[in-house]
C-alpha positions, 0 to 999 in steps of 0.5 A, spaced: 743 301 469 737 303 465 729 303 466 724 303 461 716 305 462 710 303 459 704 307 459 697 305 457 691 310 458 684 306 458 677 309 459 677 307 466 684 306 468 691 308 466 696 303 467 704 303 468 709 298 468 717 300 470 722 295 467 729 295 470 733 293 463 739 289 467 735 285 472 728 284 469 725 287 476 719 291 475 714 295 478 706 296 476 701 301 478 694 303 476 691 310 477 684 312 475 684 315 468 683 323 467 679 323 461 679 331 461 687 331 460 690 324 459 697 327 461 694 329 468 693 321 470 699 319 467 703 324 471 700 322 477 702 315 475 709 316 474 710 320 480 707 314 485 710 309 481 717 312 481 716 313 489 714 306 490 720 303 486 725 309 489 727 311 481 728 318 479 724 320 473 731 322 470 733 315 470 728 312 465 731 312 459 725 310 455 717 312 455 713 308 451 706 310 450 700 307 448 694 312 447 687 312 444 687 320 443 687 319 435 682 313 436 677 317 440 677 323 436 675 319 430 669 316 434 667 322 437 667 326 431 672 331 434 677 331 429 680 338 426 676 342 420 680 339 414 681 343 408 682 338 402 685 340 395 684 335 390 684 335 382 679 338 378 673 334 377 674 330 383 671 335 388 666 330 391 671 324 392 669 324 399 662 324 398 661 319 393 666 314 397 665 307 395 658 307 394 657 302 400 652 302 405 652 297 411 647 292 413 642 289 409 639 290 402 634 295 404 640 299 409 640 305 404 633 307 407 634 307 414 642 308 414 644 316 416 650 317 411 656 320 416 659 327 414 665 326 411 671 328 414 672 334 409 666 337 408 664 339 400 664 346 402 672 345 405 674 342 398 677 346 392 680 344 386 686 345 382 687 344 374 694 341 374 694 334 372 698 327 372 697 321 368 697 314 370 704 313 369 706 320 373 707 324 367 705 331 367 699 332 363 697 339 365 701 344 369 699 347 376 697 354 376 700 358 382 695 364 382 689 359 382 693 355 388 693 361 392 686 363 390 684 356 393 688 356 399 686 363 401 678 361 400 680 355 405 683 360 410 677 365 410 673 359 412 677 357 418 680 350 416 684 347 422 688 342 418 690 341 410 690 335 406 693 335 399 691 329 395 691 330 387 690 324 382 696 320 381 700 323 386 703 316 388 707 316 382 709 323 382 708 328 388 711 334 384 704 338 384 703 336 391 709 339 393 708 345 389 701 346 393 705 345 400 710 350 398 704 355 397 700 353 403 706 354 407 706 362 405 698 362 405 697 358 411 703 358 415 700 355 422 696 350 419 699 343 419 698 339 412 698 332 410 700 330 402 697 324 400 704 321 396 707 322 403 702 319 407 700 313 403 703 313 396 699 307 393 693 307 388 686 307 389 684 315 389 679 314 395 682 310 400 689 315 399 685 321 400 681 318 406 687 316 409 690 323 408 684 327 410 684 322 417 691 324 418 690 331 417 684 331 422 687 328 428 694 332 427 692 338 431 689 334 437 695 329 437 700 334 436 697 338 442 697 332 446 704 329 445 707 336 446 703 337 452 705 330 455 712 332 453 712 338 457 709 335 463 714 330 463 720 335 463 716 338 469 718 332 473 725 332 469 724 326 465 728 327 459 728 319 456 726 318 449 718 318 448 715 313 443 708 312 441 705 305 440 703 304 432 697 301 430 701 295 427 704 293 434 711 297 433 713 304 436 714 311 433 718 317 435 713 322 438 716 327 433 714 322 427 707 321 431 705 328 430 706 328 423 703 321 421 698 320 427 693 316 422 698 310 424 696 311 432 688 309 430 689 303 434 695 304 438 691 302 445 689 295 443 696 294 440 699 294 446 695 288 449 697 284 443 704 285 443 704 284 451 701 277 450 706 276 445 712 277 450 708 272 455 706 267 450 714 266 448 716 265 455 710 260 456 711 256 450 705 258 447 705 259 439 697 260 438 693 265 442 687 268 442 687 274 446 681 277 450 683 284 453 677 286 457 678 293 460 673 298 463 669 300 457 670 295 451 673 288 450 679 287 444 680 281 441 686 278 436 689 272 434 696 270 434 698 264 430 705 261 430 708 267 434 705 272 429 699 276 430 695 277 424 696 284 421 691 287 416 692 293 411 686 297 413 684 300 420 677 301 422 675 306 427 667 307 427 664 308 420 671 309 417 676 304 414 683 308 413 689 304 409 694 304 414 697 297 417 694 295 424 694 289 428 687 285 426 684 287 433 676 287 433 673 291 439 666 290 442 662 294 447 663 289 453 667 291 459 667 292 466 663 298 466 658 296 461 651 298 463 646 293 464 639 295 462 632 292 461 628 296 455 621 297 456 619 295 449 622 288 449 623 286 456 630 282 455 636 284 458 641 288 455 649 289 457 653 295 453 655 298 449 654 304 454 659 304 459 659 308 466 667 309 464 671 312 469 666 317 472 662 316 475 664 308 474 660 302 477 656 303 483 661 299 487 666 304 486 663 309 490 664 315 486 656 316 485 655 311 480 648 308 480 647 304 474 648 296 474 654 294 471 658 288 469 663 290 475 657 290 480 655 283 477 661 280 479 661 283 486 654 281 487 656 274 485 662 274 489 667 273 483 670 280 485 673 281 492 671 287 496 679 290 496 682 291 489 689 294 487 692 291 493 687 294 498 688 301 496 681 301 492 675 298 496 668 296 493 662 298 496 658 291 495 651 294 498 651 299 492 653 294 487 647 289 490 642 295 490 644 297 482 643 290 480 637 289 484 634 294 479 635 289 473 632 283 478 626 287 479 625 289 472 626 281 470 622 279 476 627 274 478 632 273 484 638 278 485 643 272 484 640 270 477 640 277 475 647 278 476 649 271 473 645 273 467 649 280 466 655 276 466 653 270 461 650 276 456 657 279 457 661 273 456 657 271 449 658 278 447 666 277 448 665 270 444 662 273 438 668 278 437 672 272 438 669 268 433 670 274 428 677 273 428 677 266 428 672 262 425 670 267 420 677 267 418 678 260 417 681 258 424 679 253 429 679 256 436 680 249 439 687 250 436 688 256 440 689 258 447 685 264 450 689 269 454 685 274 458 688 280 461 686 287 462 683 289 469 677 284 468 680 279 463 682 274 468 675 274 471 672 272 464 677 268 461 675 261 464 668 262 462 669 264 455 674 259 454 669 254 455 664 257 450 670 257 445 673 250 446 680 254 447 684 251 452 688 253 456 685 259 459 691 263 461 691 269 466 698 272 465 702 275 471 700 282 472 694 282 467 691 288 469 698 292 466 699 287 460 698 293 455 703 297 459 708 291 458 706 291 451 708 298 450 715 297 454 717 291 450 716 292 443 721 295 438 721 301 433 718 300 426 716 304 420 714 302 413 714 304 406 709 302 400 709 303 393 704 301 388 706 296 382 700 294 379 702 289 374 701 283 372 706 277 372 707 277 365 709 285 365 714 285 370 720 280 373 724 279 379 729 284 377 724 290 377 721 288 384 728 287 387 730 293 385 724 297 388 725 293 394 732 295 395 730 303 394 725 302 399 729 298 404 734 304 404 728 309 405 726 305 411 733 304 414 734 311 414 728 313 417 730 309 423 737 311 423 734 318 424 730 316 430 737 314 433 737 306 432 743 303 430 744 301 423 746 294 425 740 293 429 735 294 424 732 288 420 727 289 414 721 285 412 718 285 405 711 284 403 707 284 396 699 285 395 697 279 390 691 278 387 688 275 381 688 280 375 681 283 375 679 282 382 678 288 387 681 286 393 688 283 395 692 278 399 698 281 403 704 276 402 710 276 406 716 274 402 724 274 403 728 277 398 733 271 398 727 267 396 725 271 390 732 271 388 732 263 388 726 262 385 723 268 382 716 271 382 713 264 382 714 264 390 709 269 391 704 266 386 705 259 389 704 262 396 698 266 394 694 260 391 695 256 398 692 262 402 687 264 397 685 257 397 685 257 405 681 263 405 676 262 400 676 255 398 677 256 391 683 258 386 682 261 379 685 260 372 687 267 372 694 271 371 696 274 378 697 281 379 702 284 383 699 290 386 703 294 392 710 293 395 712 294 402 718 294 406 718 294 414 724 296 418 724 294 425 729 295 431 732 290 435 728 286 439 728 287 446 730 281 450 727 283 457 728 277 462 722 274 465 722 272 473 722 265 474 718 263 481 720 258 486 718 251 485 713 248 489 710 242 491 703 243 487 700 245 494 698 252 494 696 252 501 702 257 503 698 262 498 691 261 501 688 268 504 681 265 506 675 261 505 670 264 501 663 263 498 661 265 491 655 264 486 656 259 480 652 253 477 645 256 480 647 255 487 652 258 493 659 254 492 665 254 497 671 257 494 678 259 496 681 266 495 689 266 494 694 271 494 698 271 487 704 273 490 705 267 494 704 262 489 709 257 487 711 254 480 707 247 479 701 249 484 695 246 482 689 250 484 682 247 484 676 251 482 672 254 484 677 259 486 679 266 486 686 269 485 687 276 487 693 281 485 694 288 485 691 289 478 687 284 477 683 278 479 683 271 476 676 266 477 677 259 476 670 256 475 667 249 478 670 243 474 676 247 472 683 247 475 689 252 475 696 250 474 702 255 475 707 255 470 715 257 471 713 264 470 707 265 474 702 264 469 696 261 471 694 255 466 686 254 467 684 247 464 678 243 465 679 238 471 677 232 466 683 233 462 687 232 467 
């Protein structure tokens, strides 16, 4: 019998979910995060969860982990001091960047330009040079390289990036610099651009490689520390980390390529939502992952999440595949305040986090948060986590009263105002990944998860017109479920940059065959059986002269049968959908990618006993909450006692160990065969 453990570390809570591969049984646990050392909170959760499940740590075969270590390092500016070796004449590549200034036309007047990840004083040049075809124009000079590296050593760099012009075509010069660096800087981790991102566009390749180097020491220490702590409790299973694109990578590879982890945390929720949607028979899903600090949203169409070729963290936009997830500072711990200048209520992005947390947590917090407003309105009962976590209602009321006093309104109106504003913030994020991408949100269901997602999913679905609003089983640990149910993934990329008239199907197929062999070998080295590996292929296409590309997935059999026309036809259709026009210009194939994935995990989903539609057996007690401007009679139900087919009229609250679901007035919740609560407007029934 084998077990797999999914672990997701959030800003407020660390979520754990233990799966029995044979029976589909699972156990869940939430424990407060430990921001000073995430592995400490993880170990606390592992110990508690193994005790509950009566499972020894050495029985767990797979430890699957989503982490925000790399993300936080970038956002907080805590990456390593990076030294950069580049080609003569390109020393200021990180400073010049793309000369892009965010905001309006006058944004350059007030925009404080961020400090590049590799400072100018930590950037050195060498004279070796490759041309645009990968041929050597000027050889490298070992003495010059050694002198440059000695200079960086004296400046105390903590990581090294080697990014030379046209290295994506020929990495010989980068490898020579790396060989000398191994002698001069033997203890400094290094990243080579032709390994991290073998694609054209010098700035993007350099930035991505520098970002990889900046987080390597921090991620490496974290992974090694976590591995050591797990060994202390005799957990020796396979440790894998969730990539930004929703796949898994081995812990060893994550130490070398941590830039692929920048969106690791949010990716877990999307992969968990995919597993739930498959069981619930839903194809089109908008996800609403509401944690303590932020809300992450994503779009899933026809059972496939949208992926993008760039990962955006703060002001950085690095070239690494990731799920198309947008984040806003709107979570359960988001702080409400009334600025003196405007006297208009604001919510977030500042968060009370895990320490001290919302006032209702009783840990010393006094500032009003979204959680406090939910407590005041009666949406959040005073017992959480199965009764092990009790909320302090008087403290929540005292905190929210400061907002009421500042606005000159009543306590309930102030609390409801906080909820309405945070819901609008979530609505805005969802519009970014739906309406602004050409999708009609009314064609999608909305799935709310995370600790606070099911509290807000009904209201946000009403704003979006996206029904049903879905509250999955164990929504508070769905990210951990996603970590536990995804599969190993790796990819290889290569720049082609040729117009259709300059290449042919045979050349493209030959390059794909080489990359296919490369990515398959990587997964085999990670312990995946060759027979369980599948490879997907992608091509970035654009009209010749355009500055951006559209990634297109393609099957090799289609190219063999129809030639490259299959790519151009699909590109024209997608370009028309995205931009409402096409061009009478020749097509250009820019980049090729091969993506290898391991076997999909077929974990069984637990089915509920069929009920008669009446949820009376799950009723805990009558309740009163504030909604539609008045006190409303409601009912609190125990989710563990619900049966398939039960119909719950709103207003109602459904409680469980890790989350709380709110069903609003004029809406009803229907329990499906797998325990998901599907909320729809009452009139639609």
